[in-house]
C-alpha positions in Angstrom: 0.0 0.0 0.0 1.9 3.1 -1.2 1.1 6.3 0.5 2.3 9.9 0.0 3.9 11.6 2.9 1.2 13.2 5.0 1.8 16.4 6.9 1.9 16.6 10.7 -1.6 18.1 11.0 -3.2 15.5 8.7 -2.0 12.4 10.6 -4.1 11.0 13.4 -2.0 8.5 15.3 -4.3 8.5 18.4 -7.5 7.9 16.4 -5.8 5.1 14.4 -4.5 3.6 17.7 -8.0 3.5 19.1 -9.3 1.9 16.0 -6.7 -0.8 16.1 -7.5 -1.6 19.7 -11.2 -1.9 18.8 -10.2 -4.4 16.0 -8.0 -6.3 18.5 -11.0 -6.6 20.8 -13.0 -8.1 17.9 -10.1 -10.6 17.2 -10.1 -11.5 20.9 -13.9 -12.3 20.6 -13.1 -14.3 17.5 -10.6 -16.4 19.3 -13.0 -17.1 22.2 -15.8 -18.0 19.8 -13.4 -20.2 17.8 -12.5 -22.0 21.0 -16.2 -22.6 21.8 -16.7 -23.8 18.2 -14.0 -26.4 18.7 -15.1 -27.5 22.1 -18.7 -28.0 20.9 -17.5 -29.9 17.8 -19.3 -27.3 15.7 -16.5 -26.6 13.1 -17.7 -29.0 10.5 -21.3 -28.1 10.5 -20.9 -25.7 7.5 -19.5 -27.7 4.6 -19.2 -24.9 2.1 -17.2 -21.7 2.0 -19.1 -18.8 0.5 -17.2 -15.6 1.5 -20.0 -13.3 0.3 -23.3 -15.2 0.3 -22.4 -17.2 3.3 -23.3 -14.3 5.5 -27.0 -15.2 5.0 -28.1 -18.1 7.3 -30.8 -20.6 6.4 -34.1 -18.7 6.6 -36.7 -21.5 6.3 -37.2 -25.2 6.8 -36.2 -26.1 3.2 -32.9 -24.2 3.5 -32.2 -25.8 6.9 -32.8 -29.2 5.5 -30.5 -28.5 2.6 -27.7 -27.6 5.0 -28.5 -30.6 7.2 -28.4 -32.9 4.2 -25.0 -31.6 3.2 -23.7 -32.2 6.7 -25.2 -35.7 6.8 -22.9 -36.6 3.9 -19.7 -35.8 5.9 -17.5 -38.2 7.8 -18.3 -36.5 11.1 -22.0 -37.3 10.8 -21.5 -40.8 9.4 -18.9 -41.8 12.0 -19.7 -39.7 15.0 -23.1 -38.0 14.9 -25.3 -40.5 13.0 -28.9 -40.0 14.1 -28.4 -36.3 15.1 -31.7 -34.3 15.0 -32.2 -31.1 13.0 -32.4 -29.2 16.3 -29.1 -30.5 17.5 -27.5 -29.6 14.1 -28.9 -26.1 14.4 -27.1 -25.8 17.8 -23.7 -26.6 16.3 -24.4 -24.6 13.2 -24.9 -21.5 15.3 -21.3 -21.5 16.6 -19.6 -22.1 13.3 -21.9 -19.5 11.7 -21.1 -16.9 14.4 -17.4 -17.6 14.0 -17.5 -17.0 10.3 -19.7 -13.9 10.6 -17.2 -12.5 13.1 -14.4 -13.1 10.6 -16.3 -11.0 8.0 -17.0 -8.3 10.5 -13.3 -8.1 11.4 -12.4 -7.8 7.8 -14.7 -4.9 7.2 -13.8 -3.3 10.5 -10.2 -3.2 9.4 -10.4 -2.6 5.7 -13.0 0.2 5.6 -11.5 2.5 8.2 -8.1 1.8 6.7 -9.3 3.0 3.3 -10.7 6.1 5.0 -7.5 6.9 6.9 -5.5 6.4 3.7 -7.9 8.6 1.7 -7.5 11.3 4.3 -3.7 10.9 4.3 -4.0 10.3 8.1 -1.6 7.4 8.3 1.9 8.4 9.6 4.9 7.8 7.5 6.3 4.3 7.7 3.2 2.6 8.8 1.7 1.8 5.4 3.6 -1.5 5.0 2.4 -2.6 8.5 -1.2 -2.0 7.7 -0.8 -3.8 4.3 0.8 -6.8 6.1 -2.0 -6.9 8.7 -4.7 -6.7 5.9 -3.0 -9.4 3.9 -2.7 -11.7 7.0 -6.4 -11.1 7.7 -7.3 -12.2 4.2 -5.0 -15.2 4.5 -6.6 -16.2 7.7 -9.9 -16.7 6.0 -8.3 -19.1 3.6 -6.5 -20.9 6.4 -9.8 -21.3 8.2 -11.4 -23.0 5.2 -8.2 -25.1 4.7 -8.6 -26.3 8.2 -12.3 -27.1 7.8 -11.7 -28.9 4.5 -9.3 -31.4 6.3 -12.3 -32.8 8.2 -14.7 -33.2 5.2 -13.0 -36.1 3.5 -12.3 -39.4 5.1 -11.6 -38.2 8.7 -14.4 -36.9 11.1 -12.3 -34.2 12.5 -10.1 -31.2 11.4 -6.3 -31.5 11.3 -4.8 -30.5 14.6 -1.9 -29.0 12.7 -4.1 -26.8 10.6 -6.0 -25.8 13.8 -2.8 -24.8 15.4 -1.9 -22.8 12.3 -5.3 -21.1 12.3 -5.0 -20.1 16.0 -1.4 -19.0 15.7 -2.2 -16.7 12.7 -5.1 -15.1 14.6 -3.0 -14.4 17.7 -0.1 -13.1 15.5 -2.6 -10.6 14.0 -3.9 -9.8 17.5 -0.4 -9.1 18.7 0.5 -7.0 15.7 -2.6 -4.8 16.2 -1.7 -4.2 19.8 2.0 -3.5 19.1 1.1 -1.0 16.3 -1.5 0.7 18.5 1.0 1.2 21.2 3.6 2.6 18.8 1.0 5.1 17.5 0.0 6.2 21.0 3.7 7.0 21.7 3.7 9.0 18.5 0.5 10.9 19.6 2.4 12.0 22.7 5.5 13.0 20.8 5.6 13.0 17.0 9.4 12.5 16.9 9.4 9.2 18.9 10.5 6.2 16.8 8.6 2.9 17.0 9.6 0.5 19.8 12.1 -2.2 19.2 11.6 -5.8 20.1 14.5 -6.7 22.3 16.0 -10.2 22.1 15.0 -11.2 25.7 11.4 -10.1 25.1 11.3 -11.9 21.8 12.5 -15.1 23.5 9.9 -14.8 26.3 7.1 -14.2 23.7 8.3 -17.1 21.7 8.2 -19.4 24.7 4.6 -18.3 25.5 3.7 -18.6 21.8 5.0 -22.2 21.8 2.9 -23.1 24.8 -0.2 -21.6 23.0 0.6 -23.8 19.9 0.9 -26.9 22.1 -2.4 -26.0 23.6 -3.9 -25.8 20.1 -2.5 -29.3 19.5 -4.2 -30.5 22.7 -7.5 -29.1 21.5 -7.1 -30.5 18.0 -6.2 -34.0 19.3 -8.8 -33.9 22.1 -5.8 -34.6 24.3 -7.5 -32.9 27.2 -9.6 -36.0 27.6 -6.7 -38.4 27.9 -6.3 -38.0 31.6 -8.5 -36.0 33.9 -6.2 -35.9 36.9 -3.5 -33.5 38.2 -0.6 -33.3 38.9 -0.2 -37.0 37.9 -1.6 -38.6 34.9 -3.6 -41.4 36.4 -1.4 -43.1 39.0 1.9 -42.0 37.6 3.7 -38.9 36.4 3.8 -40.3 32.9 1.6 -43.3 32.1 3.2 -46.6 31.1 2.8 -47.2 27.3 2.1 -43.5 26.7 5.2 -43.1 24.6 4.7 -45.0 21.3 7.9 -46.7 20.1 6.3 -47.2 16.7 6.3 -43.4 16.2 9.2 -41.1 15.8 10.1 -38.6 18.5 8.6 -35.7 16.4 5.4 -37.7 15.8 5.0 -38.5 19.5 5.4 -34.8 20.3 3.0 -33.7 17.7 0.5 -36.5 17.1 0.4 -38.5 20.4 -2.4 -37.1 22.6 -0.9 -38.4 25.8 2.5 -36.9 25.1 1.0 -33.7 23.9 -1.0 -33.3 27.1 2.1 -34.2 29.2 4.2 -31.5 27.4 1.4 -28.9 27.7 1.1 -29.6 31.5 4.8 -29.1 32.3 6.0 -26.6 29.6 3.4 -24.3 31.1 5.7 -23.6 34.1 8.5 -22.6 31.7 6.1 -20.3 29.9 4.8 -18.9 33.2 8.4 -18.1 34.3 9.1 -16.4 30.9 5.9 -14.3 31.3 6.8 -13.2 34.8 10.4 -12.4 33.8 9.2 -10.2 31.0 6.7 -8.5 33.3 9.5 -7.8 35.8 11.6 -6.3 33.0 8.7 -4.0 32.0 8.1 -3.0 35.7 11.7 -1.8 35.9 10.9 0.8 33.3 8.2 2.3 35.5 5.3 0.2 34.2 3.8 -0.6 37.7 0.9 -2.4 36.1 3.0 -5.0 34.4 3.8 -7.4 37.2 0.4 -7.5 39.0 -1.5 -7.8 35.7 0.7 -10.5 34.2 1.0 -12.4 37.5 -2.7 -12.4 37.9 -3.3 -13.6 34.4 -0.6 -16.3 34.8 -2.2 -17.5 38.0 -5.7 -17.5 36.5 -4.4 -19.4 33.4 -2.8 -22.1 35.5 -5.9 -22.5 37.6 -8.2 -22.7 34.6 -5.9 -25.2 32.9 -5.9 -27.5 36.0 -9.7 -27.0 36.4 -10.2 -27.9 32.7 -8.4 -31.2 33.2 -10.1 -32.1 36.5 -13.6 -31.2 35.1 -13.1 -33.5 32.1 -12.9 -30.5 29.8 -15.9 -28.5 30.9 -16.7 -26.1 28.1 -16.9 -22.9 30.3 -13.5 -23.7 31.9 -11.9 -24.6 28.7 -13.2 -21.6 26.9 -12.0 -19.4 29.8 -8.6 -21.0 29.6 -8.3 -20.0 25.9 -9.7 -16.5 26.6 -7.2 -15.8 29.5 -4.4 -17.2 27.3 -5.2 -14.5 24.7 -5.4 -11.8 27.4 -2.0 -12.9 28.8 -0.5 -12.7 25.4 -1.9 -9.1 25.0 -0.4 -8.2 28.4 3.0 -9.6 27.4 3.0 -7.8 24.0 2.4 -4.6 26.0 5.2 -5.5 28.4 7.6 -6.2 25.4 6.6 -2.9 23.8 7.3 -1.1 27.1 10.7 -2.6 27.3 11.5 -1.8 23.7 10.4 1.9 24.1 11.7 2.7 27.6 15.0 4.4 26.4 12.8 6.6 24.2 10.5 7.4 27.1 13.4 8.5 29.2 14.8 10.6 26.4 11.5 12.4 25.8 10.7 13.5 29.3 11.8 17.0 28.3 9.2 19.5 26.9 7.5 18.1 23.8 9.4 18.4 20.6 8.2 19.9 17.3 5.5 17.6 15.8 7.4 16.7 12.7 6.9 13.2 11.5 10.3 11.9 10.6 11.2 8.2 11.0 
């Protein structure tokens, strides 16, 4: 997206930052609804992808029966839900439909204001490529979603856990990019000469560790690995169940495709991720961000409690959905912490009276 250089009076960094936060809230809701869609086994209820006309749901009995007949031809119905009533189908259809509608709403909520800001030359210099990348990722995410669903419509009665992990990871990457860019623009709104924050190596490592834990959690969801053992801290009567490691599978296959191993790794890698999160929050607090440690620590504690509760409850949907929601909130807090760490030298240098509002990057 090529943009001419706007003048200082035309740019609107604070307004754009507020818009990005609003879009990030929508993405958060999308992640939560996506988690519920997975937990209720609703993802395969819509067997076609119609980006435009798909916004209109079935409106009469004949249309509902057509949708139901299409579903009854899928492996999930034939192997898992044979005999399902129309009313039960409508229940799972609701969550997948809501998930897809939210995706379209997010697309419009990002693209239309972006065009308006671009037309008004309100986007600061240097940010055009970021917005183009976020827009492209959003469009790609729709294709990834259908790629995921398509994996469960032929032969197997479930979506690929690897494609599910890709879908969730892309959503959270977009979520993080929106938050980071919004925080950059809020810095600029306070002082037009402030450069964007840098992602320091330590913060990057901490975020990568937490991101890996989220990906492992997506594998748990995709493999239904949460149902493997409903006890904690031990798995059944041992720390690792006998026969849980399959010698017929490679190490990589065990770590990715074996539900027992994936649940075990998710249980214990969580403590490494928690330590990384707290460390990053401590780094941010040293820059004067007094909110960083209490907020992050509270979210880490809540996330651990919800994870254990999800296991002990046999994957109760409210607890499992809460676990995914708090995970996304924790990621948002850590992105804010990383941004604070990456902008703290700039903050210190700009405590003098505000400089001239010239946009130069």
